[in-house]
FIMI-721907 format. One record per residue: residue number from 1; residue in one letter; x, z, y of N, C-alpha, C, O, CB in turn. Coordinates in steps of 0.02 Angstrom, whole numbers, padded with zeros to 5 digits. Atoms other than C-alpha are relative to their C-alpha. Glycine has a CB too. Layout:
+-----+---+--------+--------+--------+--------+--------+--------+--------+--------+--------+--------+--------+--------+--------+--------+--------+
:   k : r :   n_xx :   n_zz :   n_yy :  ca_xx :  ca_zz :  ca_yy :   c_xx :   c_zz :   c_yy :   o_xx :   o_zz :   o_yy :  cb_xx :  cb_zz :  cb_yy :
+-----+---+--------+--------+--------+--------+--------+--------+--------+--------+--------+--------+--------+--------+--------+--------+--------+
: NUM : A :      X :      Z :      Y :      X :      Z :      Y :      X :      Z :      Y :      X :      Z :      Y :      X :      Z :      Y :
...
+-----+---+--------+--------+--------+--------+--------+--------+--------+--------+--------+--------+--------+--------+--------+--------+--------+
REM end
This chain:
+-----+---+--------+--------+--------+--------+--------+--------+--------+--------+--------+--------+--------+--------+--------+--------+--------+
:   k : r :   n_xx :   n_zz :   n_yy :  ca_xx :  ca_zz :  ca_yy :   c_xx :   c_zz :   c_yy :   o_xx :   o_zz :   o_yy :  cb_xx :  cb_zz :  cb_yy :
+-----+---+--------+--------+--------+--------+--------+--------+--------+--------+--------+--------+--------+--------+--------+--------+--------+
:   1 : M : -00074 :  00014 :  00034 : -01087 :  00868 :  00221 :  00014 : -00088 :  00029 : -00026 : -00134 :  00032 : -00004 :  00008 : -00108 :
:   2 : S : -00031 :  00063 : -00035 : -00988 :  00718 :  00298 :  00032 : -00046 : -00080 :  00057 : -00026 : -00132 :  00077 :  00030 :  00070 :
:   3 : K : -00024 :  00064 :  00063 : -00948 :  00549 :  00180 :  00065 :  00001 :  00004 :  00087 : -00009 :  00061 : -00023 : -00085 :  00009 :
:   4 : K : -00061 :  00030 : -00013 : -00772 :  00532 :  00142 :  00019 : -00074 : -00010 : -00008 : -00107 : -00054 :  00040 :  00032 : -00034 :
:   5 : F : -00008 :  00085 :  00003 : -00705 :  00351 :  00168 :  00062 : -00011 : -00026 :  00109 : -00001 :  00012 : -00002 : -00040 :  00073 :
:   6 : T : -00051 :  00038 :  00045 : -00581 :  00284 :  00043 :  00024 : -00071 :  00027 : -00009 : -00112 : -00004 : -00034 : -00011 : -00071 :
:   7 : R : -00017 :  00064 : -00015 : -00504 :  00121 :  00122 :  00025 : -00022 : -00073 :  00066 :  00013 : -00103 :  00055 : -00006 :  00063 :
:   8 : T : -00004 :  00040 :  00061 : -00499 :  00006 : -00037 :  00006 : -00073 :  00012 : -00045 : -00102 :  00029 : -00058 :  00012 : -00042 :
:   9 : V : -00029 :  00070 : -00028 : -00410 : -00169 : -00003 : -00036 : -00044 : -00078 : -00010 : -00040 : -00134 :  00114 : -00002 :  00014 :
:  10 : E :  00022 :  00048 :  00087 : -00506 : -00284 : -00159 : -00028 : -00061 :  00038 : -00063 : -00062 :  00089 : -00080 :  00043 : -00070 :
:  11 : D :  00027 :  00066 : -00006 : -00532 : -00470 : -00160 : -00062 :  00012 : -00072 : -00060 :  00049 : -00122 :  00074 : -00072 : -00010 :
:  12 : F :  00064 :  00000 :  00052 : -00701 : -00502 : -00262 : -00036 : -00069 :  00005 : -00029 : -00110 :  00052 : -00060 :  00063 :  00021 :
:  13 : I :  00034 :  00056 :  00010 : -00807 : -00634 : -00319 : -00070 :  00029 : -00002 : -00082 :  00071 : -00045 :  00023 : -00040 : -00060 :
:  14 : C :  00062 : -00025 : -00014 : -00990 : -00600 : -00264 : -00041 : -00005 : -00057 : -00057 : -00061 : -00077 : -00029 : -00031 :  00055 :
:  15 : A :  00044 :  00009 :  00073 : -01094 : -00564 : -00424 : -00073 : -00017 :  00024 : -00119 : -00005 : -00014 : -00002 :  00079 : -00053 :
:  16 : K :  00063 :  00027 : -00004 : -01241 : -00634 : -00336 :  00008 : -00091 :  00029 : -00043 : -00124 :  00020 : -00044 :  00056 :  00055 :
:  17 : C :  00006 :  00043 : -00020 : -01192 : -00796 : -00261 :  00074 : -00048 : -00014 :  00089 : -00105 :  00003 : -00025 :  00019 :  00060 :
:  18 : S : -00076 :  00031 :  00022 : -01006 : -00826 : -00334 :  00042 : -00033 :  00053 :  00077 : -00083 :  00043 : -00007 : -00057 : -00055 :
:  19 : T : -00036 :  00014 : -00047 : -00935 : -00834 : -00163 :  00074 :  00027 : -00007 :  00066 :  00084 : -00029 : -00033 :  00020 :  00055 :
:  20 : E : -00065 : -00036 :  00006 : -00734 : -00782 : -00170 :  00003 :  00022 :  00067 : -00006 : -00015 :  00116 :  00065 : -00043 : -00025 :
:  21 : V : -00005 : -00043 : -00063 : -00708 : -00637 : -00035 :  00043 :  00027 : -00018 :  00052 :  00058 : -00071 : -00050 :  00043 :  00024 :
:  22 : R : -00051 : -00041 : -00009 : -00559 : -00584 :  00030 : -00009 :  00062 :  00034 : -00037 :  00059 :  00089 :  00044 : -00031 :  00028 :
:  23 : G :  00030 : -00063 : -00023 : -00574 : -00392 :  00060 :  00063 :  00016 :  00044 :  00121 : -00003 :  00033 : -00023 :  00061 : -00063 :
:  24 : N : -00047 : -00030 : -00044 : -00489 : -00306 :  00203 :  00002 :  00082 :  00004 :  00032 :  00110 :  00050 : -00015 : -00029 :  00068 :
:  25 : G :  00003 : -00071 :  00001 : -00527 : -00113 :  00152 : -00049 :  00012 :  00034 : -00060 :  00071 :  00045 :  00054 :  00036 :  00023 :
:  26 : Y :  00052 : -00031 : -00032 : -00676 : -00119 :  00247 : -00074 : -00047 : -00030 : -00130 : -00032 : -00011 :  00016 : -00003 :  00089 :
:  27 : T :  00020 :  00053 :  00014 : -00760 : -00263 :  00165 : -00058 :  00043 : -00056 : -00033 :  00078 : -00099 :  00061 : -00056 : -00024 :
:  28 : N :  00060 : -00034 :  00048 : -00935 : -00190 :  00063 : -00060 : -00053 : -00020 : -00109 : -00031 : -00049 : -00040 :  00068 :  00043 :
:  29 : H :  00044 :  00036 :  00006 : -01035 : -00350 :  00053 :  00020 : -00067 :  00003 :  00069 : -00077 :  00039 : -00043 :  00017 :  00038 :
:  30 : C : -00020 :  00064 :  00008 : -01021 : -00530 :  00020 : -00024 : -00045 :  00086 : -00081 : -00042 :  00109 : -00044 : -00031 : -00079 :
:  31 : P :  00021 :  00017 : -00068 : -01019 : -00621 :  00202 : -00051 : -00049 : -00010 : -00091 : -00058 :  00036 :  00055 : -00025 :  00046 :
:  32 : N :  00042 :  00065 :  00003 : -01118 : -00774 :  00126 : -00079 :  00025 : -00010 : -00126 :  00013 :  00029 :  00027 : -00052 : -00068 :
:  33 : C :  00060 : -00022 :  00010 : -01260 : -00698 :  00058 : -00029 :  00072 :  00011 : -00087 :  00090 :  00005 : -00007 : -00015 : -00054 :
:  34 : L :  00015 : -00073 : -00023 : -01251 : -00519 :  00108 : -00023 :  00050 : -00058 : -00058 :  00100 : -00048 : -00059 : -00001 :  00055 :
:  35 : Y :  00006 : -00051 :  00060 : -01262 : -00434 : -00059 :  00052 :  00044 :  00002 :  00104 :  00029 :  00030 :  00000 : -00031 : -00070 :
:  36 : S : -00046 : -00058 :  00018 : -01176 : -00272 : -00106 : -00004 :  00008 : -00072 : -00046 : -00026 : -00103 : -00020 :  00068 :  00034 :
:  37 : L :  00007 : -00022 :  00051 : -01142 : -00195 : -00266 : -00007 :  00087 : -00008 :  00029 :  00119 :  00030 :  00050 : -00031 : -00030 :
:  38 : D :  00015 : -00076 : -00007 : -01191 : -00007 : -00296 :  00056 :  00029 : -00051 :  00045 :  00038 : -00111 : -00085 :  00024 : -00023 :
:  39 : I : -00069 : -00013 :  00028 : -01003 :  00050 : -00344 :  00021 :  00063 :  00035 :  00065 :  00097 :  00009 :  00054 : -00063 :  00014 :
:  40 : D : -00044 : -00064 : -00023 : -00965 :  00194 : -00231 : -00060 :  00044 :  00014 : -00117 :  00027 :  00028 :  00055 : -00011 :  00073 :
:  41 : I :  00035 : -00065 : -00021 : -01029 :  00376 : -00203 : -00004 :  00003 :  00064 : -00052 :  00000 :  00102 :  00030 :  00061 : -00022 :
:  42 : N : -00031 : -00016 : -00077 : -00931 :  00402 : -00049 :  00026 : -00073 :  00013 :  00032 : -00108 : -00037 :  00070 :  00067 :  00007 :
:  43 : P : -00005 :  00075 : -00020 : -00883 :  00228 :  00047 :  00077 : -00007 : -00031 :  00122 :  00032 : -00016 : -00010 : -00018 :  00096 :
:  44 : G : -00067 :  00005 :  00020 : -00730 :  00164 : -00048 :  00026 :  00039 : -00064 :  00083 :  00035 : -00086 :  00038 :  00019 :  00055 :
:  45 : D : -00033 : -00034 :  00055 : -00717 :  00273 : -00191 : -00013 : -00025 : -00065 :  00025 : -00005 : -00109 : -00016 :  00067 : -00001 :
:  46 : R :  00005 :  00045 :  00044 : -00782 :  00164 : -00315 : -00028 :  00046 : -00072 : -00013 :  00028 : -00129 :  00073 : -00042 : -00003 :
:  47 : A :  00015 : -00049 :  00054 : -00861 :  00313 : -00428 : -00088 : -00014 : -00015 : -00123 :  00031 : -00036 :  00021 :  00089 :  00030 :
:  48 : S :  00073 : -00013 :  00015 : -01041 :  00264 : -00447 :  00011 : -00034 : -00067 :  00058 : -00073 : -00078 : -00063 : -00033 :  00055 :
:  49 : V :  00008 :  00020 :  00067 : -01091 :  00230 : -00631 : -00059 : -00057 :  00015 : -00067 : -00091 : -00035 : -00020 :  00068 : -00055 :
:  50 : C :  00054 :  00040 :  00008 : -01239 :  00116 : -00581 :  00023 : -00064 :  00008 : -00007 : -00097 : -00035 : -00054 :  00015 :  00042 :
:  51 : G : -00033 :  00064 : -00016 : -01141 : -00054 : -00522 : -00060 : -00038 :  00010 : -00041 : -00097 :  00013 :  00051 : -00031 : -00054 :
:  52 : G :  00039 :  00045 : -00011 : -01313 : -00135 : -00494 :  00013 : -00045 :  00069 :  00049 : -00022 :  00113 : -00060 :  00031 : -00003 :
:  53 : L :  00020 :  00047 : -00060 : -01344 : -00278 : -00362 : -00031 :  00036 :  00056 : -00087 :  00060 :  00044 : -00049 : -00055 : -00022 :
:  54 : M :  00029 : -00026 : -00045 : -01377 : -00209 : -00198 : -00031 : -00063 :  00058 :  00006 : -00092 :  00097 :  00051 :  00054 :  00025 :
:  55 : A :  00017 :  00040 : -00044 : -01498 : -00323 : -00100 : -00006 :  00015 :  00067 : -00016 :  00074 :  00082 : -00046 : -00020 : -00018 :
:  56 : S : -00002 :  00004 : -00070 : -01498 : -00359 :  00088 : -00089 :  00005 : -00001 : -00128 : -00032 : -00029 :  00046 : -00077 :  00038 :
:  57 : I :  00076 : -00002 : -00010 : -01674 : -00291 :  00137 : -00026 :  00009 :  00075 : -00080 : -00004 :  00101 : -00027 :  00060 : -00042 :
:  58 : D :  00027 :  00007 : -00078 : -01666 : -00263 :  00314 :  00086 : -00016 :  00049 :  00143 : -00008 :  00027 : -00051 :  00097 :  00030 :
:  59 : V : -00055 :  00003 : -00048 : -01543 : -00302 :  00468 : -00041 :  00021 :  00075 : -00095 :  00006 :  00100 :  00038 : -00083 : -00001 :
:  60 : R :  00037 : -00020 : -00065 : -01560 : -00216 :  00631 :  00057 :  00001 :  00056 :  00110 :  00028 :  00039 : -00039 :  00078 : -00007 :
:  61 : P : -00060 : -00004 : -00054 : -01446 : -00237 :  00803 :  00012 :  00073 :  00010 : -00027 :  00120 :  00002 : -00019 : -00037 :  00076 :
:  62 : E : -00029 : -00077 : -00037 : -01351 : -00088 :  00866 :  00030 : -00015 :  00060 :  00019 : -00071 :  00083 :  00061 :  00044 : -00044 :
:  63 : Q : -00024 :  00019 : -00072 : -01260 : -00081 :  01030 :  00073 : -00037 : -00020 :  00097 : -00078 :  00019 :  00011 :  00076 :  00057 :
:  64 : D : -00054 :  00050 :  00005 : -01101 : -00152 :  00944 : -00004 : -00030 : -00055 :  00045 : -00017 : -00090 :  00062 :  00022 :  00005 :
:  65 : G :  00010 :  00036 :  00046 : -01162 : -00264 :  00815 : -00069 : -00005 : -00033 : -00123 : -00011 : -00003 :  00041 :  00016 : -00037 :
:  66 : Y :  00063 : -00012 :  00049 : -01283 : -00253 :  00668 :  00016 :  00047 : -00063 :  00069 :  00053 : -00093 : -00026 : -00073 : -00031 :
:  67 : V :  00007 : -00052 :  00081 : -01326 : -00127 :  00516 : -00046 : -00042 : -00038 : -00101 : -00059 : -00018 : -00040 :  00092 :  00005 :
:  68 : I :  00035 :  00033 :  00059 : -01377 : -00219 :  00353 : -00001 :  00060 : -00039 :  00046 :  00097 : -00055 :  00037 : -00067 : -00037 :
:  69 : T :  00020 : -00041 :  00051 : -01483 : -00110 :  00246 :  00004 : -00037 : -00070 : -00015 : -00095 : -00079 : -00070 :  00025 :  00016 :
:  70 : H : -00003 :  00026 :  00069 : -01451 : -00136 :  00062 : -00039 :  00046 : -00050 : -00040 :  00105 : -00033 :  00074 : -00006 : -00023 :
:  71 : Q :  00037 : -00041 :  00037 : -01559 : -00065 : -00081 :  00014 : -00025 : -00084 :  00007 : -00083 : -00105 : -00079 : -00005 :  00029 :
:  72 : C : -00015 :  00031 :  00066 : -01511 : -00069 : -00266 : -00039 : -00016 : -00038 : -00079 :  00026 : -00059 :  00031 :  00029 : -00035 :
:  73 : I :  00067 :  00011 :  00045 : -01621 : -00169 : -00373 :  00015 :  00036 : -00071 : -00026 :  00030 : -00116 : -00019 : -00089 : -00012 :
:  74 : R :  00014 : -00056 :  00079 : -01569 : -00045 : -00533 : -00030 :  00056 :  00012 : -00084 :  00073 : -00012 :  00068 :  00030 : -00043 :
:  75 : C :  00018 : -00059 : -00003 : -01576 :  00113 : -00469 : -00042 :  00022 :  00066 : -00075 :  00074 :  00062 :  00058 :  00035 : -00010 :
:  76 : G :  00040 :  00004 : -00041 : -01660 :  00095 : -00302 :  00035 :  00046 :  00086 :  00009 :  00053 :  00142 : -00069 :  00030 : -00043 :
:  77 : K : -00035 : -00025 : -00057 : -01518 :  00187 : -00189 :  00001 : -00043 :  00055 :  00012 : -00103 :  00047 :  00063 :  00016 : -00015 :
:  78 : V :  00000 :  00043 : -00065 : -01528 :  00130 : -00003 :  00073 :  00020 :  00030 :  00094 :  00078 :  00028 : -00070 :  00019 :  00056 :
:  79 : R : -00059 : -00018 : -00050 : -01363 :  00118 :  00104 : -00009 : -00041 :  00052 : -00049 : -00088 :  00053 :  00072 : -00009 : -00026 :
:  80 : N : -00003 :  00048 : -00065 : -01325 :  00047 :  00276 :  00071 : -00006 : -00005 :  00108 :  00034 : -00035 : -00031 :  00029 :  00079 :
:  81 : N : -00067 :  00023 : -00011 : -01166 : -00045 :  00320 : -00007 : -00047 :  00068 : -00056 : -00077 :  00089 :  00028 : -00042 : -00069 :
:  82 : R : -00001 :  00038 : -00064 : -01116 : -00127 :  00473 :  00011 : -00063 : -00024 :  00038 : -00073 : -00079 :  00052 :  00021 :  00052 :
:  83 : S : -00024 :  00080 :  00009 : -01102 : -00318 :  00482 :  00074 :  00001 :  00012 :  00108 :  00047 :  00034 : -00037 : -00057 :  00056 :
:  84 : A : -00083 :  00019 : -00019 : -00928 : -00398 :  00495 : -00015 : -00063 :  00030 : -00068 : -00093 :  00023 :  00062 : -00009 : -00069 :
:  85 : P : -00006 :  00056 : -00034 : -00876 : -00540 :  00600 : -00014 : -00054 : -00028 : -00041 : -00100 :  00003 :  00051 : -00006 :  00022 :
:  86 : G :  00005 :  00065 :  00033 : -00877 : -00664 :  00473 : -00077 : -00012 : -00050 : -00084 : -00053 : -00096 :  00073 : -00005 : -00050 :
:  87 : D :  00057 :  00000 :  00034 : -01050 : -00637 :  00409 : -00050 : -00035 :  00013 : -00073 : -00026 :  00069 : -00018 :  00047 : -00004 :
:  88 : N :  00042 :  00044 : -00008 : -01176 : -00769 :  00384 : -00069 :  00027 :  00047 : -00115 :  00062 :  00026 : -00013 : -00024 : -00069 :
:  89 : F :  00052 : -00008 : -00053 : -01288 : -00759 :  00547 : -00058 : -00028 : -00017 : -00107 :  00008 : -00013 :  00017 : -00025 :  00062 :
:  90 : E :  00064 :  00020 :  00036 : -01419 : -00873 :  00472 : -00038 :  00042 : -00043 : -00099 :  00043 : -00036 :  00011 : -00049 : -00036 :
:  91 : V :  00027 : -00035 :  00044 : -01448 : -00754 :  00331 : -00027 :  00050 :  00033 : -00087 :  00063 :  00024 :  00039 :  00017 : -00046 :
:  92 : M :  00020 : -00063 : -00030 : -01456 : -00605 :  00438 : -00068 : -00014 :  00041 : -00113 :  00028 :  00041 :  00060 :  00029 :  00047 :
:  93 : L :  00053 :  00022 : -00034 : -01582 : -00709 :  00550 : -00066 :  00011 : -00057 : -00119 :  00041 : -00049 :  00016 : -00078 :  00025 :
:  94 : E :  00061 :  00007 :  00049 : -01683 : -00742 :  00388 : -00038 :  00059 : -00017 : -00100 :  00066 : -00021 :  00022 : -00027 : -00064 :
:  95 : I :  00031 : -00064 :  00013 : -01690 : -00561 :  00344 : -00043 :  00035 :  00057 : -00097 :  00063 :  00049 :  00053 :  00045 : -00019 :
:  96 : M :  00037 : -00035 : -00056 : -01735 : -00498 :  00517 : -00094 : -00046 :  00007 : -00146 : -00016 :  00022 :  00063 : -00014 :  00086 :
:  97 : R :  00048 :  00027 : -00010 : -01873 : -00637 :  00521 : -00070 :  00021 : -00052 : -00130 :  00015 : -00037 :  00025 : -00063 : -00001 :
:  98 : K :  00053 : -00017 :  00045 : -01965 : -00572 :  00359 : -00039 :  00059 :  00016 : -00094 :  00073 : -00009 :  00026 :  00008 : -00064 :
:  99 : K :  00052 : -00063 : -00043 : -02020 : -00410 :  00467 : -00045 : -00020 :  00036 : -00095 :  00015 :  00042 :  00031 :  00046 :  00051 :
: 100 : F :  00055 :  00018 : -00047 : -02115 : -00513 :  00585 : -00017 : -00088 : -00021 :  00007 : -00141 : -00001 :  00032 :  00014 :  00090 :
: 101 : P :  00025 :  00074 :  00030 : -02200 : -00663 :  00495 : -00042 : -00026 :  00053 : -00069 : -00081 :  00047 : -00048 :  00001 : -00075 :
+-----+---+--------+--------+--------+--------+--------+--------+--------+--------+--------+--------+--------+--------+--------+--------+--------+
REM end
C-alpha cells in the first residue's frame, strides 16, 4: 500500500530546541537539531494522535543526499525522512559518528 503525500506548508517552532522554522510544504524536521514530531500517519496528513518528539537516531548517505531516521520517544514509531539543504551538517555528522565510536 503506497503512502499518500499531502503537501502542508507550515511554519513552526521546534519543540526540542525552540528554533523558528519556515516550512516549505516538505519540511518535516527542525534544520537545527533534526528532531521531528509524530504528527502524521501518511506524510503531511497531520492525522497522528501521538504528537511525541521524534529523535534523530541515524543518518545515512544516499545517492542524492542523506536519509535521517527518526524514532518517536513516546510510542516508538520509526520513520525515514530526506535531509534538506539547510540541515545542520554538524549534527548529522555527530549522529553518524555515534555508530562508529
